[in-house]
Each structure stands twice: as C-alpha cells, then as structure tokens.
N, C-alpha and C positions, 0 to 999 in steps of 0.2 A: 519180739519186733521182728518184722520182716527184714530180708535184705534182698536187694536187687542184685542182678549179675556182677555189678562193679563193685559189689561189697558195701555199698551205702545204706545205712539204716533207714528205717520209715521214722516219720513222726506222728505222733497220734495225741488226741486230746479228747476228753469227756465232752460230749454234748447232751442237750437237754434229754430227761428221759433215760440216762444211762447209756444212750448210744456213741458211738464213736465215729469220728472222721479222720481219716487216715492219708498221709501224703507220702508216696515214695519218691525220694528226691536222688538225683545221681549226677547233679550239678558239680559235685566236688570232682569226680573222675573226669567230667568233660573240661573243668578248667585247669586240672593240675595244680602245680604249685604257684602260688602268687596271683596276683591280678592278671587277667587274661589280657592278650594285646587290642581285644576288641573294646577295651575300655577307653580307648582313645579314638572311637568311631566320631564322625560329625554328626552333629544333630542341628535340626532347624526347630527353632521354639516359637509356638504362637501365645502371644502374651494376652492376658485377659483384656487389656485397653485397645487391642486390635493390632499392637504392634509386633515385630519380630526380633528374634536374635539368634544368632549362631555361634557354634563353638563346639569343643571336643569333649564329649560325656566324661565327666568323672566319678559323679555321685549323685544320688536321689534320695531326700530321707524326708520326715515330717517338717524339716526346716526349709527346704527347697531344693533346687537342682543348681549344682556346681558344674561350671563350665570352665576349660582351659582354652587359653587364646594367647595369641603373641604376647599381649601386654600382662598376663598372669592369670590368674584363677578369678572367675567371678561367679558370685552367688547370687541367683534369681530366688527370691521369697515365694513359698508355695502359693501364697495370696495372690501372686501376680500373674502364675501359670494357667495356661489353659489346657496346652497338648505339646508335645514334641514328637518329631519322627527321626528315626537313624537312616543316615545313607548307607550306601553299600549292598543295595538288593531289594526287591520289591515284595509285593505280598504275593505268596504262591500257595493258596490252598491245597492241601495234599489229602487225597482220599475224601470219605464222607464225614463231614463235621455235625455233631450233636450239639444243640443248644440246650443247657440246663437253666431253668429258671427256679432259683431258690425261693422258700416262702418269704425270706425277706426282701423279695425284688431283684436281687442281685442276679446277673445274667453270665454263665461261662461258658466257653464252646472247647469242645475237645473231641476225641475220638472214643466210641463206646467199646470197651474190652470185655464186655461180657459182665458177669455178676456172680454172687455167692451169697445164698440166703437171701438177708433182706439188703444187701450193700451192692450197689451200681457202680461199676468200675468206669473210670473217665480219664482218659490219657491226655496230659496238657504238653503240648510240643513233644520234644524228643527225650525228656529227661524227669518227667514229674506223672506220677498216678494219683488219683483221688479215689478213696473208696466212700460213697455217699450213702449214708444210712437213709432207709425207706422214712418218709416222713417230713423230712428237712427240705424237700424241693415238691414244686407243684407241676412241671411240667418238663419233660424231655422230648425234643425234636430233632430228627434226622433233617437236615434242612434240604437237601437235593431229592430226598424222597417225598416230602411234602409240598415242594416248589410247583406252583402251577396246577395244583390240585384242590384248589377251594380252601376255605376257612378251617382252620383247627380250633374245635371248641370242645369244653370240658362238657362231661355228662350231666352235671347237675347233682344237687344233695351229696352224699357221703360215696357215691359210686365212682370208681377208677374207670379209665377208658384207654383201649388200645387201638391205635389206628395201624391197621398192616397193609402193605402193598399187595395187590391183587392185579396182575397184569398193568395196565395204565392207570388203574383207579385204586381207590384207598376202601377198604373194609374197615367198620368200627366193631369193636367188642366191648361190651359193657359189662362190668361185674367187681369183682374185688381182686386187686392183684395180691398174689400170695408168696411170690418170691423169684429170685434170678438163679440162672446156673450159666455155665458156659455155652449151652444150647441156646437158651433163649428165656422168655418170660412166661410165668406160670400164672394164671388168670382164673378164678371161679366164675363163671359167666352169671348171667341173671336167670338162668334155669338150673344152676346149683351144679353144672358140670365143670370139672377141672379142664382147661385146655392149656396147650403149650403154643406159644408164639414165637418162631425162630427167628434169631437176631437178624438174619438178612431179610426177614419181612417185615421188621419193626420200623414204622415210620414216626411214630409220636406215642407217647405215654402222658397221659393227664391225670391227675390225682385228686380224690375228691376231698380230702383233708390233707392238711399239711401245717406246721408251725415253724416259726423260725428257731434256729438252733444257733445263730450268730448274728452280730450287729457291727455295723461299722462306725467309725467316728464321724466327725464333720468332714475331715479330709481324708479323701481316700483316692484311688487310682486304677483305671482299667489298662491293663498291659495286653496288647495285640502282638503275637507272635507272627513270624513270617510264614508258618504254614496254614495260619488262619484260627489257630486256637487263640482263646482269650482268658483272662482271669482279671477278677476285681478283689482289691483288699486294701487295707491301711498300708500306709507308707511306714516303712521301718529302717532305722539305721541299718548299715550292711557295710562290708570290706569294699575300698575303692573299685570301681569297674563291675558291681554287681547290682542287680535290681532286686529288691526284697519286698514282698508283699505279707501281711498280717490277716488272718482270718480265723474266725472262731475262738477259741481260749488257748492262744499260744502257739497256735500252728503257724507255719512259715514258709513261705515259696520263694525260692531264689531262682532268679533267671541270669544267664549271660546276656549281655545287649547284642551279641551276634545272632541272636535268635529272635530279638525283638524289632517288629517294624514300627510300632508307634505306643507313645503312652498318654493319655487321655486323663486330666485332673477331674475331680468332683469336688465340690465345695459348696459353702453357704452364700457366696456371692453370685451363683449363677445356677441356672437349671438347662438341662439339654432336653430341648423339645422332643427329640426321639424317644426319651424315656417316659414321656407323660402321656396318658391315655386323652384322646380328643373327648370332650363332652358331648360333641355330635360330628356325625359324618353325613355330609349331604353328597349324594350320588344322583349324576344324571348321565349313567354309562353309555359310551356308544355301542359297546359290545356288553351287552346285559349280562349274556349267558357265558362269557369269557371264563377261562378255568383259573386265572391268576386272582389272588385278593385284590381288593381295592386299593390297599396300601400297606406297605412293609416298612419298618423301622429297622435302621443301620444295614440294610441289604436290599439288593434288587429283587424286584417282583419274582424273579424266577430262581432265588436263591443265592445268585452271584454276587460278589462284592459290587458296591456302587463305583461305577467309572463314568466321568463325564470329561468330554473332550480328551480324552487317553488318560487322564489323571485319576488315581484312586481316592477315594473319601471314605474315612472309617465311619463318618456319621451322617445320617440323612433320612429323609422321607421319600421313598418312591410310590409314585400313584399311578393307577389306571385313569384314562380319560373318562369322564370326568369325576373327582373324588375332591370335595372341598371340606377341609378341616377346621373345626370350631375348638376354641380353647378358652376354657374359663380361667382368668387371672386373678380376679379378686383385688385388683388395685395393689398387687405384691410386686410389682416390677417396673424398673425403670427404662427398659430400652429391649429392643429385639434385633438382634443381627443374623443374617443368612446370606447364602448364596444360592443362585438356581441354575439350572441346566437341564439337559435331557441325557437320560441313561444311554450309555453306548451300546446298550444290548437291543436298542432298535435297530441294529446293524443295517444301515441304509444302504451298503454297497449291495446288498442283495437284491435290492430293488432296482427294476430297469427304468423306472419314471421317478424323477426327483419329486413328484408330487405325493410320493409315499413318505419322504422324509419328515422326521418328526419335526413338528413347529408348534410353539405353544407360547401364549402369553399369560403370565403370572400377575396376580392382583393380591394386595394386602389390605384387609379391612381392620379397622380399631374402633370398637363400639359401634359398629354399624356405617361407618363413614369409611369410603376408600381413601387410602393414605398413600399408595404406591402403585404404579402399573409398570410393567416391564415392556421394553419392544418385542418384537416377535423374537423369539429364540429358537434356534435351529439345532439339530442333532449335528454332533462332530464339533461345535463351538465350545471354546473353554467357559468355565463358569461365570456367570454375571455376578458381580458384587452388587448387594443390595444396600443401598445407604442407610445407617441406622434408624431405626422407627422407634419414636417417642411413644413409650407407655405409661408415662406416669398419670396415675389414676386409672388406668385403663381397666375394664372389667372383661372385654372379651377380645380375642384376636382369632381372624378367619384368614386362613390360607387359601386362595381360589386359585384355580388353572382353568383356561380356555384353549378351545381349538383355535389355531390361526390359519393360516393358508394351507392349501393341499388337504390330502385326504388323512384322517386321525390314526390310522395304523401304527405308524412310528411314534406317537405321542406318548413317551413315557418321561412325565417330568418328575425332576428332584429337587426338593428344598435340602440344600446341602449344608450340613453343619449348623441347623437352627439351634439359637440361643437366646434364652431369656436373662437378661442381666437385672440384679437386684441394686 
C-alpha cells in the first residue's frame, strides 16, 4: 500500500481486466480527531419540486440529507433532493483543471500529476489522488488549454489522439498511446515512430477504445469542490460532518464540507439536460469562423465557470450566437425547468458603446410548436426564471436563441440548470 506524507494509506480495488484503481486519501490528517467544525456549515437546498430549504449540514447518505435547525434535526429524503450548496466561500478554481470522462460517462475534474506506466495520476482537491488505469476512460482534457481553440474530436477507429499546444494553436498527433511517466505521454504515431509529448504541452487525450470498469446505482451525487475539482459517486454512510462517495468495487472518497462548494444529485426522477447529447445542432453563426465551440456543457465557452448576473451556476448550456439545440424525448418526460441569462464573460464594461452589450431572446419549442418566448434578456441581469414547460407525451424539445437589439458580439446566452422531470 502507498502512504502519503501524512501517513494515510491508499485504498485500492480490482477493476476489470486485472487493472487497479487507487485513491490516496489524507482527509484523516486534515480533520484531526472527531467531526470537524465545518460539519455545522449552513447549506441552501434546492428541492426537486422547486422549493428551497436551509439549515446546518449534519450528514448525507443514501437515505437523504440531515440538517440541523433551531427546532431540531430534519431529514430530507434523497428522492426529494436536487442539489445543495455550502455557504462560507465561493468557487475559486486554482491552477489548470483537467476533465476526465470515464467509459461509463461519468466526469471528474482535477489536476494532472503525471503518470506511471499505464496509470494516469489525477489530484482531487487538496487531499486525494487517483491512479486511473488505461482503458477505463475515453477523454482527458485540460480545459484552459483547449478553450477557444475549436472542437476536440476523437481520431476514429482504434486510434488514440493527443492534442498538444503549439503557440496559440493545437497540433494533433494520432497513433497508439503507449504509456505515461513524470515527463509526459508516449505515443507511437501513425508512421510507427515513438514520440514523447510533454505534460506542459498536453491539451487533450482521446482514446480509440475504452470499457467501463465501474458503474453507479440509481442514486448518486456529483460533489464540486471550491478549487474547481469535482467527483461523482454513489452516496455512502459516513461519520457526521463528512461527505462520502463510493465508486468502483469498494473504493471510497471522503471529503470535508469545508472543501465542498456544491452537491448535485442524480436519480431516476429527472435528467440533467447538460449531460445529454442533442439529437441535432442547428447553426446560424454570426461569427462563422470563431475559435470557440458552438456550445459547451457546465462551463463557459472559454473554459471558465458559468456566471450570470454575478452568480455562479454549476450546470448549464453556454452557446455561441446562434446555436439551437434539438433533443429527442420519446415521450419519457412530464416537464422541463430552466432559467436563462447571458454569461458575464461578455464583459460589457470593456465596450465603449452599449450597443455591444449582450442582448438575447430565448425561445422554447415542443413538438414543433413555440410554447415560450422570453423578453429581451440583457448582460448583467440576474437569471430569468422560465415557467415549467409541459412535456407530457412530447417527442422533441428545441431550445432556440435569437439576436435582440444592439450588436451580437456580447451575445453569450446560457440555459441555466436545465432539467427534464419524469
């Protein structure tokens, strides 16, 4: 077993094909003895029915969330939860975050810490490190290095692909990835030559083959840390004042609430639209040759967290003008909930003329019929609440945005925390 500098041992488990997934945990040293004082942090809870609740965090497990209040403890069943956030500090991404998309579709974020052989090392928060076996994930992307540089696409077939930063652009190397070390990534290119891509140059790794090595149950949670890291796993029982996630075969990640910014639930009663791929992307771009992607999920077009009217949002779809998104529903949902706004990244204060401020009109169509149109939404305004949209029996949902008044340079529309309810 490995040991961290604080003396905490690693947790390991066997994955498919004899591979191992290891997590180094130093949370025991961080907490000291007993439950940390941060166990009494205030939280604001979003309920699935649209309501809100507040209280002091006590515990979260598969049964639900336990809050302390003046009148005593309150238990909110996990089926009623949508998300909750901790007070006492904001989201402050530190360093260059890498997003890892596992073969089962789960996404984690952390910091690349090199690798050894077939294992990639990913740091989560201040107190954990994952050793990820080759073959268990399909994409690794350093978000700041790919932002604004166009789409990141796999090579196709069984070939792996490395995107590397060259000046202000990205270079592509296709081939077969052969291993990692502290220096960089080794890849055998299509000409049969062994190449080394330094970690400081790596923008993205995409893999031609991968297979799920672990799965989640019906109830799971995504935990976002204040430093920008995030992890998703099954809810596990833990000591009071600790958040515990399970993943793989018995592996466990425990986090102090003082590290956590928000917790988002996943369950059978709803689906987050930002986790679903649109069936069709309809484009009428004003800047046809712009460097940014046409839309991104759960982050701004240029890699920063989503911020609308000065408030951070964990989930959302950020768009370039004009990009309309079509989703196939198959009659599986009863309602759609969302808010809308303009990403603060448009930075209108930099423009001398208010005509450059972002101004957008949002539209929603269900089965070809327009069911909601927003007033003109302007940069700097708080998010606009959209009334619940009836989806009973609906086959297709289309999210549209239009230019409003002024010039379109600052038009960075965001569908905030879009949710499909079953």
